[in-house]
N, C-alpha and C positions, 0 to 999 in steps of 0.2 A: 087349530087356525087361534092367534094368538087374540085376547081381548084384555082392555084393560080393567084392574080389579082394583078391590080395595086392599090398603094393605092393612095386616091382623098385627096387634097389637104381640112387641116380643117377649121372651118371659125372661122375669131375672137370673136369680142366684148368686147374685154377687153375696161373697162375704162381711159382715160389717167389720171395718176395723174398730180397733180397742179406742176409750177416749180417757186421758188422763183429766181426774181432775183439778181444779183451781189453784185449790192449797196448794197440793202436789208439789204442780208445776213453777208456782211461788219459788216454792222451797229449791227445786231442783234445776232450774232455769234462770232462777231471779240473779243468781250473781253476775251471769255473762250480761243482761241488759243494766242491772246497775253500775257495772264496771263502763257499759256507752256510756251511762248517762253522766257520771263521770267525769269523762273525758270531753264528751260533747258540752260541757259548760267551763271548758278551758279556752284560754282565748286562743292558738294554734290549735284547733282539736285534731285538724287530717294530718297534721303530722304526727302528733301524738299517737292516733290509732295507727299512721303506719308504720311506729315503731314497735308496733307490739303484734309478730308475727300468729299469735292466736286471736286477734279482738277481731272485730268486724268493723272495714273499715272501707274508706271511699273507692270506688274503681274492684273491688276487692267480689272477687266470685264467693256468694256465700251458700252454701248447703242447709237446709233446714229439710231435716229428715224426720217426715212423721210417721204414725203408724199404719196409713193407708190412705189412697187417696182424696185429694179434697177438691167436693163439685165447682167447677167456676173458680178456682183458685189465680187460674192464669188472668184472666177478665179482672179479678179484684185486683193483680199487682198492676195491671195496667192502669190506673186509678191513681197511684203514684206518681207523682212527676219525676223525673229520674233515674226511676227504678226499671233496670231492664231485663226480662224473662228468659231466661238463659235455657232453660230445660229442665225438663222431667223424667225422672226413669224408676223403674222399680228395682230396687234390692234384693236378693239373695232372702228367702224366707225363714227367720228362726222359731225358738220357742214360743218368742210372746206372740209375733205378729205374722200372718201370713204372706200379707201383700206389702209390706213395708214401703215406701214411697221418697224420693227426693225431689227437692225443687230446687234448682240453681238459679239464682238472684244474683244482679252486678247494679250496684248502688252507688249514687253518689250520696253527698255529705246530705244534701238536706230530704234525701230518702231516706237515708239512715235516721234521722230523725223523725221521720213521721212512722215511720215501724217501732220505732221506741216509743212514740206516741200511741199507737197501737195497742202494743202491750199491756201498758201502764191503763188502758182506757179498759182495758178488756180482764186484767186483776181487779181492776175495781167493782167490775160487776156491771159497768154501763153498758148501753145498747150502743150497739155499732152503728155509724155513719150510713147512711145511702150509699150502697155497692162495694163495701167491706167486712160485712157481714162471712166471707169465706175466712179473711184472716183470724178472726173468732175461732172457728173450728179448725183453723191449722193449729193454733195455738193450745187448742186441747188436744191434736193429738202428736204433736211435738216430742219426737226422741230427744233432740238434739239441735243446737243448731251453732255453725260453726264456720271456718275461711276453707276454701278448698285448698288444700295441700299438697306436700311432694307424696304422700301416701296414694291421695287420689289419683295423682297425673301420671303415677306409672305403678301401672299394677302388677299383683305379685307374678304372673305367668309374664309378663313383658320382662321386670326384672331379671327373669332367671335368664332369659333370653340375652340382655344386654351384655349382664354378667356374662355367659358364655363369649359375647362377639369381642368380649378386650382380654380376655383369657389368653396369656403368653403374650400379648401386641404388646411394644415398647411406650412408652408413656406418652412419645409427642406424634405416634402413628395415629391416624385419621379412621375411624369408624364413623361409618353411615349409617342415620338413623332420621326418623320422621318425627314432627312436632305438629301436633295439631293444635290450632289455641281457639281458645272460648269465641265463638262467632257472634260478632256486633255487626246488627244491622248497617248501620251508619258507617260510610264507605272512609269520612276521615277519619272516624274512632277505628277502625280497621288498621287502615293506616298507621296510626302511631301504634296500634300494640303490635302492629309487625315487626317497626322500627326497634320496639323495645325490645321484640326475641333478637334481631338480628345485631345490636349492637351488644347482648349478653352472649351472643355466640361468638363473634368477634372478639370480646375480650377475654373469652375463654381459649383463643386461639385456633378457633372453627370457621368453617364457613357455610354459606348458604351454595347450596346448588341449584334448586327452583324451588318456585312457589308459588301457589296455587289457590286463588279465590273462588268460589261458587254458589253466590247466595242463595240457588234455586235451592239448594239442599242443607243449607247451612253447615259449609266447608272453609274452612280458613286452614292453610296448615304449609307448613317447609322441608322439606329436606335439606338433610344438613350432613354435614364432615365435623366430629369434632373429636378432639382428641382421647385418647385411651383416659387418660388419667381424667377428663374432665366427663367423660361417662361412666366412671366407678364412683365419682360425687353425685349423678344419678340416682343411679343403682343404691346408695349409701343413705339416698332422699337429704341430703344435705341442702338447707334450706336458701343457700346462695350460689347453689348450681342451679342450672335451668327448670331443675324440677322444683323450683322456689320460686320461680319467675311466676307473678299475679294474673297476666295477659295469657300463662298457658293453660290448655285443657288436659293434654296426654301426649305423652312420650313414648314408644314403642321403638322397634327394629326396623328396618325397610323390608316392606312386602317381599319376600321373596317366591317364588311362584313352583306350581304343581311339579315333579319331577316324572320320569317313565322309562321305564326298564323295557326291552321287547329281547326274546330268547328264539333260539332254535331258527337261525335267518335261512330261507331257502329260495330259491329261483322263483319269480312271481309271472306265471303265465300272464300274455298280453289280455286286456279283456277285449268283448266284441266289441264291436263298432256301434255306437248308440246317438239316435236323434235327439242334440242337445241346443235348448232357446237357449239364446243370449241375457235375460233380464234375468239376474238374480233373484230369488226370493227368500232364502234364507245365506246367511253369513257363520265365518269361523272367525273367530279371534284367536287365535292362539301363536308357537311358534311357529317361526318361518320354516318352509316345509321343504320337501324334495319336489321342486315345479316339474321337475320333467319325467319324473317315475311313469310307468306308463299307466297304473291304476289312477293318477292325477291329472295329468298333462293335460286332457283333452276337456277338463271341467272346472282346473282353477284358474280364479280372475284374483293374482296377488297385489294386494296395495300395499305397498311399504314406504309411508315417508321420510323414515329415519334412516334408510339405506342400512338396514339390518341384513339384510342377504350379504353384505359385503363382507359383513365382520361373521357371518353363521357359517364359521369354519369347520365346528365341529361333528358331532354324529348330531344330523337332522331327526330325531326321535318321536316327539311329543306332537309337533303340528303334521309332521309325514301320517300318525297314527290316526289323528282326529277326523283329518280330509277325507282320509281310509273312509273308516266308517261312516263318516257323514254323509258319503257319495255312494258306497255302496253294500253299507250296514256290514255284518260280519261276513268275510268272505269264504270260510269254509262252506257257508251255504249258498249255493246258485238262487241268483236273483236281480233283477233288472236293478241298474242304477237310479240315482237320480236324473231327471230328462232335463235341469237346466244349470246352467251356470253357476259355482259357488264364489258369493263375494266371501274372501281369503285377507284379513287384515293382520300382517305382521307385528306381535307386541312381545314377542321373544326372540332370543337367540342363543345359537349354541357355540359358545366359547371355544378357543384351540384347546386342543388335548395338553393335559398338564402332566409332570413325573408322573402322580397316579394315576392317571388314565383319563375318560374324559370327565369333563368337570360336568354339573348339570345344566341343562338351559335356563335360563335366565330374563326375566324382565329389563328394558331400557334401566340401562342403570344411573340415567341423571335428570329422571322424569318420576312426579310420583303417578304412581300406578291412577289412583281416582281422574288426575286429568288428562292420561292416556287414555282413560274410557270415554270419555266424554268427547273429546278430539277426536275418537274413532270413529263413532257412531256420527257425530255432524260433519266429519268428513262424507263418509259413509253416504249419509243423505244427499250431499253435494256432488258427489263423484261415482255415479249408476249405482246406488243402491236404492233409489226412491222407494222401491215397491217390496222392499227387505223387512218379513215381520219375524222372522226369528232369527235369536243370535245363536250359536254357540260357544260356552264358558265354558271348557272343561277345565278349567285354572278356578284356583285357588292360592291364598296366602298361607304357605305354611306357617310363617311365624304367627297365622292370626287366628286361633278358632273363637267359635263366636261362646259371648262368656254374658248372655243374658243385654249388652247394650249394641244394640246397632254401629257395623262399624262404617266409616267413610265409604269403603265401597258399596257395599251392600245399599246405601242410601242415595250412592250416586247409579246403582240401576233400576232402584223404585224410581225417582226420578225419569231417569232415559226410557222406560217402559210408557210412561203415561207421556210425555211429551211427543217421542218420536213413535210413537204405537208398535211397541217390538216386546215379543218375548224372549225375555233371558233364559237357556236351557241351562245350567247350571251344574255341576259336579260337586259330590258331598265332602267330597276329599277323601284319603285315605290316613291310616294311622296304621302304620308297617313295625310299630315296635313288637318286641316280646310282651307274651301273658304269661303272667304265673296260675297253673292251675288247682289252687288248696284240696281240691275231692283228691287229688292224688299226690301222696308222699314223694314218689319218684316216677322216672320214665319206665319203670318195670312194668309200674301198677299200672299206667296208663297203658302202656301197649297192652296188656293182657285184658282190661276190663274190657265189658261189653258195650257193641258201637254207642247205643243209648244213652249209657251214662258216660260215655267220654263225651258224647254229644251236650250233653246235661254238664257237665262239669263244667265242656268251653265255655256254654250260655252263662253259666254263673259268675265265670273268672271276669267276662267282658261286662257283664252287668255292673258287677263291683268297683269296677272302674271306670264305669261309663262319663262322670266329669271330665276324665282325662282323653276321651276318643269321642267328643262333641266335635260339630260342621266345621268346616272352616269358613273364613268372609272370602265371598260375598254372598255364599250359599245361606244367609240367612236373610237375604231381600225378601219382602213379603209378596212383590210383584212378580219375581223369577220363580220358576218351577226348576225346584231340587230335585236334581236324580242319585239316589243312592246301586250300588252294584249287587245283585242278585245274583248267588251262588249256582249260576247255570249257564250253560251253553250245549252246543249242538255235537261237542266229540262225544265218540263211544266211550265208556268207561273203560280203565286202564286200572289193571293189578300197578298201585304203586310202589316205588324202593322201599327200604327199609327204614321206620325213623320217618317216613311223611304218611299224612294222615287226610281225610277229607274228614272234615269238622260233621258234616252235615249230609252225609250221603245218599240220605231215606227219607229228605222233608225240604219244602221252600222255604230259604232262611235268607239274609244277606251274606255279604263277604264276611270274611272277621275283621279286614281288614275296614272297612266303609264304615265310615264315618256315621254319628249315632245324631237324633234330634234331642231335644224336641228346637223349635226358633222362636222367633218373638213373641211375647207373652204367650209363651207354651204353646204354639201353633203348631199346626202338624208342619214336621220339615224332616227330613226330605219326602217330598208329595207322595214319591214312587219309587220302585227298585224297577230298573230295568235291567235284563244280562248282562254282565260283569263279569264272564268267566267261572269258571269253578276253580277254585283260589284253595290250593293245599297246605297244610301245616306242617313245616318243620319240628319234630323233635328234637329240642335240645338234651346230648348226652350228657346223663351222670347230674343232672339238675335236681334242685332239692326245692319246696315241691315240684313237681312237673311244669316244664316252660314250653311254650307251644312259639314261633313265630309265624307269621301269615309269609307265605313264598308270595309276595303281590309284584310279579310280574310273570305273564304266562309265558308257558311253552308247549309240549306235545303233551302235556300232560293235563293241560287246560287252560283255557284264556279263547280269544277271538281274534282270529286270524286278518292282519294288515298289512298295508303298504309299510316298507319296513328301509332302513339307508342298507345299503350290501355291504356282506361280509366281508370278510378276504376272498380274491379270487371269483365274487361275484359280479354281476351283472348289473346294472343299477337299477331294473325290476326286480326286488329283491321282496319276501313276504317273511313276516316272524308272527309272533304270539302274544300278545299283552290283557291286562288284566285289569282292571277297581273301575271306580266310579268315572273317572273321566272316559273311558270306552264306552259305561255305560248310558252317559249323559250325550256324548254324541249317537249313540243308537236311538234313544230317541230322536235329538234331532233329524236322524235318518228318516225316520218314523211318522214327524209331523213334514217333511216336505216331502213324502212319499205321499202324505194325507192332503198337502195344498195341491200336488196334481192331479190328486184324485177329484178332488172337488170343483177345481178349475175344469175337469175335462169334461166332467158330470154333471156341473149346474153353469158354464159359462157364466156369463156377467153377471147371474143372480148372486155368484161366490165371488167373481175375479174383482167385481167394482163395488165392494163393500170398501170402507177404508180400513187403513193398515188396521187399525187398534181392535177392529172388528174380526177382521180374518183373524189377527194374532188371538185374539180370546176364544176363539174355536177351536184354534190348534190348541192354546191350551187346556180347554174341557175334555178333547177327545184325548190327548196324552194321558189323561190321568183316568178316563171314561172306564175303562176292562178293569180296571187295579179289584184287586182284592185280598185280603187274608188267606184264603183256605179253610183249609184247618191249624193251620201255624198257629196261630193265637192261643189253641190248646194247651200246645207245646210249651209256651214260653208262659203261659199263666200257670199251670201244674208245677213247671221248673221253679218261678221264681216267687210264688206263692202256695208254699206245702199244703199252708192255713191259708183259705179264702180271707180276701181284704174286702174291702169296699169298691165294686162292681165299675163303679168311673174310676178308682185310682188302676185300678187290674188292668182295664182298656186302653188309660193313659199311655201305662209302660208300654203296652203291646205299638201302640202306635209310636213309641219312641222308637221302636226297631225296625217297625214294618211300614211307617208314614199311613197311606191308605193301601198300599199293599204292591201286589206284584206284578208286571204289565210284559204281556209276549207284544212284539213290535210290532208281527202281522196282525193282532188282534183288534188294533186301533183301527184300520180301515176297513176291516174284510166283514160281512155280514151274510151268517150261514142262514138256510134255510128254515133254522128251527130261531133267530132271533131276528130283529129289526131293532137298527139303530138310529133315531131321529135327532137333527140339531137345529136353532136356532139359534136368531142373534138380532139382539135390539137395544135401546138405549132408555135408561130410566133416571128421571129428577129425581132431587130426595124426595121422601116417604112416597114416592110412587110403587103403583103395584102393577104386573100384569100377569094371566093367566091362561095356561095352553092346554088345550085338548091333548089327551096323549090315546088314540086306538086303543083298545083290548082287541086281540085274537081272541073270537070266540069260544076256541079251545080251552079257555080262561075258565069260561063259564059249564063246559059239560064233560069235564076232566077232573081227576082232582092229582093228574101227572105235576111235576117239582115245576115251578114256574117264578119269574125273577123279573123286577123292574126296580131300575138303577135308574139315577139321575145324578149330573156333574155340570155345575155352575161353575166361571172361571170370569175376573173380570180383573180391569187394574185399578189401583187407588191409586189418588193423589194423594201426599203423607204430608203430616206436619214434623218438621227433623225439630228433635227436642221437647216434643210433647209427647206425654204416657199416651194419649190416644193418638200415637204416629199415623195408623191407620185413617184415611180422614173419610171414607166412603162403604159401608161396611152393607155386601148385597147378603140375601139369603134366598134357597129354595126349601118351602114350609114342607116339613114333613107328611107324609100323606095320613089323613085323621083315621078314626076308628071306622066309619063308614066306606071311606076312599078305598082301605087295604079290604076289607068285607068283600064290597063293587071284587077286586080283583082276587079274593082269597092268597094275599099273600102277608106278612108280620114282619116286624123289625128285626134285621140280622146284627150278627154281632159286628160293631164296626165303634169306631171312636168317638167321645163321649161328644155329645153336642156344641159344647162351649169350647171345645179344640178344635172343630170342623169352621165354626164360626168364627176365629180368631185368625184367619191366613184372607188368600182371594181364592181358594178354592175350593168348594164345599161340595162333598159328595156321599152320597145316601145310597143305601141299597136295602130292597125289600125282597123277601122269598117265602114262598110255603107251597103246600100241598094242599090246598082246601077247594073246595064248588067256590067261585066265583061268581058273584051277583049279578053281573052288568049285562046277560044278555046276549045276542045276534046284537052285532054293531055298537056294543058298549064302549065308555070311555072311562075315565077319570081324569080330572082337573090336578091341577098343574102348578102353583103359583110360586114366581119369582116377584120379589120385592126388595126393593131398595129405603134401607133404615134411615132414620135420623141421623144427617151427615153429625161427626163426631169433632168436636173444638170448633161447632160453627158451620153455618151453611154453606155450599159451593153452590156455584152458578152454573157448572157446566153437567149436562149429563152425562152418566156411567155408561160406559159400552160394556155388554157380557157375551158369554160365550154359553151356551144351553145343552148341552146332550142327554138322550131319554132313551134308554133300552127295554124292551119288552121282550124278551125269550121262552118260551118252553120246551126244555132238553131233550132233543130224540122227533118233536114232532115238527116234520117236514111241512111249510106251507105259512108258517107265521111271517117269514120276509114277504112272502106275493100280497099274503091278505093285507099289512099295512099299508103296503103301497099304496093299494087300489084307494086308501081311505086318507092320504097325505094332497095338498093344493099341488106342490112343486117335486115333480120326479127326477130322479137321477135317470140316465143315460141305458146304465147298467148297473148291476149290482152293486150298491156301495149302500154309505150312511146316506138317509133322507132326510129331509128337510120337511118342518113341522109348517 
């Protein structure tokens, strides 16, 4: 039973940032502030400042680049009238600073005068006025101060993609792109900023297609068409182009949806009749599906307000496959389907085939995808999806890889998760391109190498280019559950044709094409790897060095069996094979639905009447709960670190590839005789704690057989867009202390570092051992969940969480039944039990 408890103090570990002495700062940055002083002394300083593109000017976004974060700086900035705090972010570490930070400020003329006065006061060594001390800390850590410029607005990866978009396009032809503006809380100021952007677009021969503003997550953007010549000027960072316009925060290509290919289509047998409840609890946002497919028709409730069904005249692959997996799982394994209707929202369509074959399915052309997502959730809540708690989003923006700055789409999911009590299950994305394997000079050497040498060579090659293989937006969302593809399926092993190889035939590993972490502030992303089909590699003939390409679509050699569009001469009910993180995320969503069905059937109103956000948090915890690295970390560490390094660094690199580990979907809800999984849910105010008494089987004290205790905590945090402390609410499950570990006979296992596990909204801890425990008959251990002091100012609302805890002893029957007798709320049959 849970009991109120006292929150324990957190542990430190932050690295102190570099401080630069006052005299050196005067030499380095004095000329910038001296120039500002001279201009402010003129008769018309505002006009003079605006004429200087490198100067600090009114209504200009200023960048204060510092060696590390400055405590309470946002609060101090608010003490200057006319100064708008636009945000903060962490830069890539360099040889001088581990966590350099930028603060973005929008000043007016009065604010500029006060900033100058604060600098001069600090330079003289005068004591700071009340409320302004953090400005002195900022000046002592300041690496640079400058206006937000074209190179900030157009990131290198976006420049490359924009350049590719206009390549070979006549100058007057229009190219579609997105422009996000500096968010201004004041609606009137925001309207004026948008008007300036619209005027600039029109002056350049372009047009605005769509605009959206969502203050809830600090988003203001336009979708626009611009002549190719104008896009070229943006890529060239021309200050007289849209890239030089002061209200603009960033410019990037239009969002491009994930694609999917299936192979080896065959006739699909009709499913058995099932009893299907009408009210959905799971939704899928995806491309228009084949609604009449016999594997889908009885379950689908398709919502299509944009009329995409009418224009979806091409092959409907992606949505059909994802709906199939959410309903049935992998159809190559006979299992009962879900027991409810599935809310399906169409957000992509399949265009007509062109001269070069069928084009990829694509998002709605004339709307910002962020706005589509917000509208889709609000529509769902108002029209038949009031009890939906899980949304499958096996989609990603292939034009936007996570690069330390949270994307607008991710921010939208974070807001929607809390506001509407939703768990978004998002695919990590796939990277299907060639991979050079430098360990092998050519194809002959690769083919003739031992299996273990090929596996090591492929892994080292992937690790060397990990920066180019990061997760796709919006999977960096801190509240979403991000799923990567495990190189696994139930198909019988087959001999591969010549020049085709399984990269890791004898070990558990992600698919080569599955995108890699980490997430925001080095959090665990993707959190788990679900089966995504065994993906083989094609060896390029004659390449030097050896070059492999992932075969990133399924076939009879490996994959998951799904509903598919029919091939030539086939009936509507066709099946095919697919591979990748999209299918893995859909598989996790299938597991979430089965979990919900099971918990509702076993616990009735005790589960069904919980608020949406609590049911979502419980499912989030249970979906990650079985995850473990197994012994795969040994392979990664010895391959990447032939000379051992810092233990924390090595574990962090393992988590980049494995997250919390591998999950068999059936393990999420099944309880064997030798293990018992318990769940709980509650709510915590800031700095509150709650303690749970976890029953230990008597065998923990009478034998020294291998036993384990593992706990998973999940929640949804409100967010502070633009702030480095973006996640506003931090929860933690305290590690078992020495006494508790001795009582249970367990020790800490190899797992991600604590600072990583506590950087997101899922905490997963495992303990195991073979020692005799000290609990005795009817013994327990105490497990504490606590909410830390809120980050960036106290929140009024309690935070809901879900907790899962398992006790197990390999091969020891009776563990489940013993634990069951000692919990207050019992299920009706063998499943996870409530604490």
